[in-house]
C-alpha positions as CSV (number, residue, x, y, z in Angstrom):
1,M,79.1,122.9,113.5
2,G,82.7,123.1,112.2
3,V,85.2,126.0,112.8
4,R,84.8,127.2,109.2
5,E,81.1,127.5,109.5
6,V,81.3,129.3,112.8
7,L,83.8,131.8,111.4
8,A,81.6,132.3,108.3
9,Q,78.7,133.2,110.6
10,Q,80.8,135.5,112.6
11,V,81.9,137.3,109.6
12,E,78.2,138.0,108.7
13,R,77.5,139.2,112.2
14,N,80.5,141.4,112.3
15,L,79.5,143.5,109.2
16,P,78.7,146.6,111.3
17,R,82.1,146.3,113.0
18,L,83.7,146.0,109.6
19,I,82.0,149.1,108.4
20,E,83.0,151.0,111.5
21,M,86.6,150.0,111.1
22,T,86.6,151.1,107.4
23,Q,85.1,154.4,108.3
24,A,87.6,155.0,111.0
25,L,90.5,154.4,108.5
26,V,88.9,156.5,105.7
27,R,88.6,159.5,108.1
28,V,92.3,159.6,108.5
29,A,93.9,161.2,105.5
30,S,96.9,159.3,104.1
31,P,97.5,160.7,100.5
32,N,100.6,159.7,98.6
33,P,102.3,161.9,97.7
34,P,103.5,163.1,100.3
35,S,104.3,159.6,101.5
36,N,103.4,160.1,105.1
37,T,101.5,157.4,107.0
38,V,102.2,158.4,110.6
39,A,98.6,159.2,111.4
40,I,97.0,156.3,109.5
41,A,99.5,153.9,111.1
42,K,98.5,155.1,114.5
43,A,94.8,154.7,113.8
44,T,95.4,151.2,112.3
45,Q,97.6,150.1,115.2
46,N,94.8,151.1,117.6
47,L,92.6,148.6,116.0
48,L,95.3,145.9,115.9
49,D,96.2,146.4,119.5
50,A,92.7,145.5,120.5
51,I,93.2,141.9,119.2
52,P,94.4,139.5,121.9
53,G,97.6,137.6,121.1
54,L,98.5,139.8,118.1
55,E,102.1,141.0,118.1
56,V,102.4,144.3,116.4
57,R,105.6,146.1,115.3
58,R,106.3,149.3,113.5
59,V,108.8,149.4,110.6
60,E,109.9,152.9,109.6
61,P,112.5,152.8,106.7
62,E,112.3,156.6,106.5
63,P,110.8,159.3,108.7
64,G,107.1,159.6,108.0
65,I,106.8,156.2,106.2
66,V,105.4,153.7,108.8
67,N,104.7,150.0,107.9
68,L,102.9,147.7,110.4
69,V,103.7,144.0,110.8
70,A,101.2,142.0,113.0
71,R,101.7,138.4,113.8
72,L,99.3,135.9,115.3
73,R,100.2,132.3,116.1
74,G,97.9,129.3,116.2
75,K,98.0,126.3,118.4
76,G,101.2,124.8,116.9
77,P,103.7,124.9,114.0
78,G,102.4,125.2,110.5
79,R,102.2,127.3,107.4
80,R,102.2,131.1,107.3
81,L,99.4,133.0,105.6
82,I,100.1,136.7,104.8
83,F,97.4,139.3,104.7
84,N,98.9,142.1,102.7
85,G,97.7,145.7,102.2
86,H,98.7,149.3,102.0
87,L,97.8,152.2,104.2
88,D,98.4,155.1,101.8
89,T,95.9,156.3,99.1
90,F,95.9,158.4,96.0
91,P,95.7,162.1,96.7
92,I,92.2,163.4,97.4
93,G,92.2,165.7,94.4
94,E,89.8,168.6,94.0
95,E,87.1,168.4,96.7
96,A,84.7,170.2,94.3
97,G,84.5,167.0,92.3
98,W,83.2,165.0,95.3
99,T,79.5,164.6,96.0
100,V,80.4,163.8,99.7
101,P,83.2,165.0,101.9
102,P,86.2,162.8,100.8
103,L,87.2,161.8,104.3
104,S,83.7,161.2,105.6
105,G,83.4,157.5,105.1
106,E,79.7,158.2,104.5
107,L,77.4,155.2,104.4
108,R,74.6,155.7,101.9
109,D,72.3,153.1,100.3
110,G,74.5,150.3,101.4
111,R,77.7,151.8,100.0
112,L,80.7,153.5,101.7
113,Y,82.1,156.7,100.1
114,G,85.4,158.4,100.6
115,R,89.0,158.4,99.5
116,G,90.5,155.0,100.0
117,V,87.3,153.0,100.7
118,S,88.2,150.5,98.0
119,D,91.9,151.2,97.5
120,M,92.3,149.9,100.0
121,K,91.2,150.8,103.5
122,G,88.1,148.5,103.2
123,G,90.5,145.7,102.4
124,V,92.7,146.5,105.3
125,A,89.7,146.5,107.6
126,C,88.8,143.1,106.2
127,S,92.2,141.7,107.1
128,I,92.0,143.2,110.6
129,L,88.6,141.6,111.1
130,A,90.0,138.2,109.8
131,A,92.7,138.4,112.4
132,A,90.4,139.3,115.2
133,L,88.1,136.4,114.4
134,L,91.0,134.0,114.0
135,A,92.4,135.2,117.3
136,E,89.2,134.1,119.0
137,R,89.7,130.6,117.6
138,A,93.5,130.4,117.8
139,D,93.2,126.9,119.4
140,A,91.5,125.5,116.3
141,W,94.2,126.0,113.7
142,S,97.9,125.6,113.3
143,G,100.6,127.9,111.8
144,E,100.4,131.6,111.9
145,I,99.0,134.6,110.1
146,V,100.9,137.9,109.5
147,L,99.4,141.2,108.4
148,T,101.9,143.3,106.4
149,L,100.4,146.8,106.1
150,A,102.6,149.0,103.9
151,G,103.0,152.7,104.1
152,D,104.4,153.3,100.6
153,E,102.4,151.6,97.9
154,E,101.2,154.4,95.7
155,N,104.7,155.6,95.1
156,M,106.1,152.3,93.7
157,G,106.2,150.6,97.1
158,S,110.0,150.5,97.4
159,L,109.7,151.5,101.1
160,G,106.5,149.6,101.7
161,T,105.9,145.9,100.9
162,G,109.1,145.6,98.9
163,Y,111.1,146.9,101.9
164,L,109.3,144.5,104.3
165,L,110.0,141.5,102.0
166,M,113.7,142.3,102.0
167,T,114.1,143.1,105.8
168,V,111.4,141.3,107.8
169,P,111.5,137.5,107.7
170,E,107.9,137.0,108.7
171,A,106.7,139.2,105.8
172,R,107.3,136.2,103.6
173,G,104.8,133.3,103.8
174,D,103.4,130.3,102.1
175,A,100.4,132.1,100.7
176,N,99.1,135.6,100.4
177,I,95.7,137.3,100.5
178,C,95.6,141.0,99.3
179,G,92.3,142.7,99.6
180,D,93.2,145.5,97.2
181,V,90.7,147.1,94.8
182,G,88.9,144.7,92.5
183,S,85.9,142.3,92.8
184,P,85.1,139.1,94.7
185,L,84.3,137.7,91.3
186,V,87.8,138.0,90.0
187,V,91.0,136.3,91.2
188,R,94.0,138.0,89.8
189,F,96.8,135.4,89.1
190,G,99.3,138.0,87.7
191,E,99.9,141.6,87.1
192,K,101.8,143.7,84.7
193,G,105.3,144.9,85.3
194,L,105.9,148.6,85.9
195,V,108.3,151.2,84.7
196,W,108.1,154.9,85.8
197,I,110.0,157.4,83.7
198,E,110.6,161.1,84.4
199,I,111.8,163.4,81.7
200,D,113.2,166.9,82.2
201,A,113.8,169.1,79.2
202,E,115.9,172.3,79.2
203,G,115.6,175.2,76.8
204,Q,116.6,178.8,76.5
205,P,114.4,181.6,78.0
206,A,113.2,184.4,75.8
207,H,110.2,186.7,75.3
208,G,107.3,185.4,73.3
209,A,107.7,188.2,70.8
210,H,111.2,187.1,70.1
211,I,111.1,183.4,70.0
212,H,114.1,183.3,67.7
213,K,116.2,184.1,70.7
214,G,115.0,181.2,72.8
215,I,114.6,177.4,72.8
216,N,111.2,176.2,73.9
217,A,111.6,173.4,76.5
218,I,108.0,172.4,76.1
219,D,108.5,171.8,72.4
220,R,111.5,169.6,73.2
221,L,109.4,167.8,75.9
222,R,106.6,167.2,73.4
223,A,109.0,165.5,71.0
224,A,110.2,163.2,73.8
225,L,106.6,162.3,74.8
226,D,105.6,161.6,71.2
227,A,108.5,159.2,71.0
228,L,107.6,157.6,74.4
229,K,104.1,156.9,73.2
230,R,105.4,155.0,70.2
231,L,106.4,152.3,72.7
232,E,102.8,151.2,72.8
233,A,103.4,149.6,69.4
234,L,106.0,147.1,70.7
235,P,105.2,143.5,69.9
236,V,104.0,141.3,72.7
237,A,104.3,137.5,72.6
238,A,102.5,136.1,75.6
239,P,102.2,132.3,76.2
240,P,99.0,130.8,74.7
241,E,97.7,129.8,78.1
242,V,97.8,133.4,79.3
243,T,96.1,134.8,76.2
244,R,93.4,132.1,76.5
245,A,92.9,132.8,80.3
246,I,92.4,136.5,79.6
247,A,90.0,135.8,76.7
248,E,87.9,133.3,78.8
249,A,87.7,135.9,81.7
250,A,86.7,138.8,79.6
251,G,83.0,138.1,80.1
252,I,83.4,138.7,83.8
253,S,86.3,141.1,83.9
254,E,85.0,143.6,81.3
255,P,81.6,144.3,82.9
256,L,83.5,145.0,86.1
257,S,86.5,146.9,84.8
258,G,85.2,148.3,81.6
259,T,85.2,147.4,78.0
260,G,88.7,147.1,76.7
261,E,90.1,145.5,79.8
262,A,91.1,142.3,78.0
263,D,93.0,144.3,75.4
264,T,94.8,146.5,77.9
265,L,96.0,143.5,79.8
266,Q,97.8,142.1,76.7
267,R,99.6,145.2,75.5
268,L,102.2,147.7,76.7
269,T,100.6,151.0,77.7
270,V,102.1,154.4,78.3
271,N,100.2,156.9,80.5
272,I,101.6,160.4,80.7
273,G,100.5,161.2,84.2
274,T,102.0,164.6,85.0
275,I,103.4,167.5,82.9
276,A,104.6,170.9,83.9
277,G,106.5,173.8,82.3
278,G,106.6,177.5,81.8
279,V,105.5,180.5,83.9
280,S,103.6,182.7,81.4
281,P,102.1,182.4,77.9
282,N,104.3,185.3,76.7
283,L,107.6,183.7,77.8
284,V,109.6,181.0,76.1
285,P,109.9,178.3,78.8
286,S,113.4,177.2,79.8
287,R,112.3,174.1,81.7
288,A,109.6,171.4,81.3
289,A,109.0,168.1,82.9
290,A,106.8,165.1,82.6
291,A,106.3,161.7,84.3
292,A,104.9,158.6,82.8
293,D,103.7,155.2,83.9
294,I,104.5,152.3,81.5
295,R,102.8,149.0,82.2
296,V,104.6,145.8,80.8
297,P,102.4,142.8,80.0
298,I,103.4,139.1,80.1
299,G,105.2,138.4,76.8
300,I,107.7,141.3,76.7
301,T,110.8,141.8,78.9
302,L,111.9,144.9,80.8
303,E,115.1,144.6,78.8
304,A,113.3,144.9,75.6
305,V,111.4,148.0,76.9
306,E,114.6,149.5,78.0
307,E,116.1,149.0,74.6
308,A,113.1,150.6,73.0
309,L,113.4,153.6,75.4
310,H,117.0,154.2,74.3
311,R,116.1,153.7,70.7
312,E,113.3,156.2,70.8
313,L,114.7,158.8,73.2
314,D,118.5,158.8,73.0
315,G,118.6,160.9,69.9
316,I,116.1,163.4,71.3
317,E,118.0,163.3,74.6
318,N,121.2,164.5,73.0
319,E,119.4,167.2,71.0
320,A,117.1,168.4,73.7
321,M,119.2,167.9,76.8
322,I,116.6,165.6,78.3
323,Q,117.5,163.7,81.4
324,I,115.7,160.4,82.0
325,E,115.3,158.6,85.3
326,R,113.8,155.1,85.3
327,M,112.5,152.8,88.0
328,A,111.3,149.3,87.3
329,L,109.7,146.3,88.9
330,D,109.7,142.8,87.5
331,S,106.2,141.4,86.6
């Protein structure tokens, strides 16, 4: 029996171990915000340190944000395979909406439940198990594997994977496997670009009975957000092969990701994710703020999006005293 067949059998036999590792990671909270992965990095490193031959290092670009880089060498020189993942999760949210304790990692009817099971502590556990099994057969393969486990993904990743790629040479490899949320039936060959925008609007406070004395910051913010949503009409000219690939995959991707997935992949979307303003219904608010997530598909450039942002918002910005902060990643 060949090494591949032996490894495949070991993966099946180690399913209980994989479940236990996933549960151990889920039980350690790592919500982002607040971008603190000290505790989850410690729990993850405990699992990595148990693997013979694995060299583990911590990379901490800022206090509280801990990335882990783990390297395993085979029998000789060769290519480098990266297993990439992130240790942080979305916030838990209101626990009243959960049917199980969100940090329980409860196993029920063959499924694991808890914040971060699929995004992506289950994937991190899979990468750790792969490293453990390859370590047992390190004399059977050449090259090396590197696990890059980032501590700052849900907040644009600038201090996570992006930071590792810029500062840690072994974080770059010949191929990459990322066990992030998705399906084993779907191989993602590209992703949308990303723009985050924050808008602050200023007004003039007054009493609700005397609104003529004030300027409502929320009204100003609403005008800016309406303008921001108009970006969704921007034309997209994707290469024919991309359009064809998305259409051919729709029969698989839409049952998994919901009806409309193929359409969403091909157009620019604006999601207004947070909004805040005011202190009381009977007071004219003097400040209001919102943050939005813009996803940029193949077929439109970030430069075109930035031009549209200026076109839609600059006039409102001058009138409403709106400050805009943008962050962007290339697709």
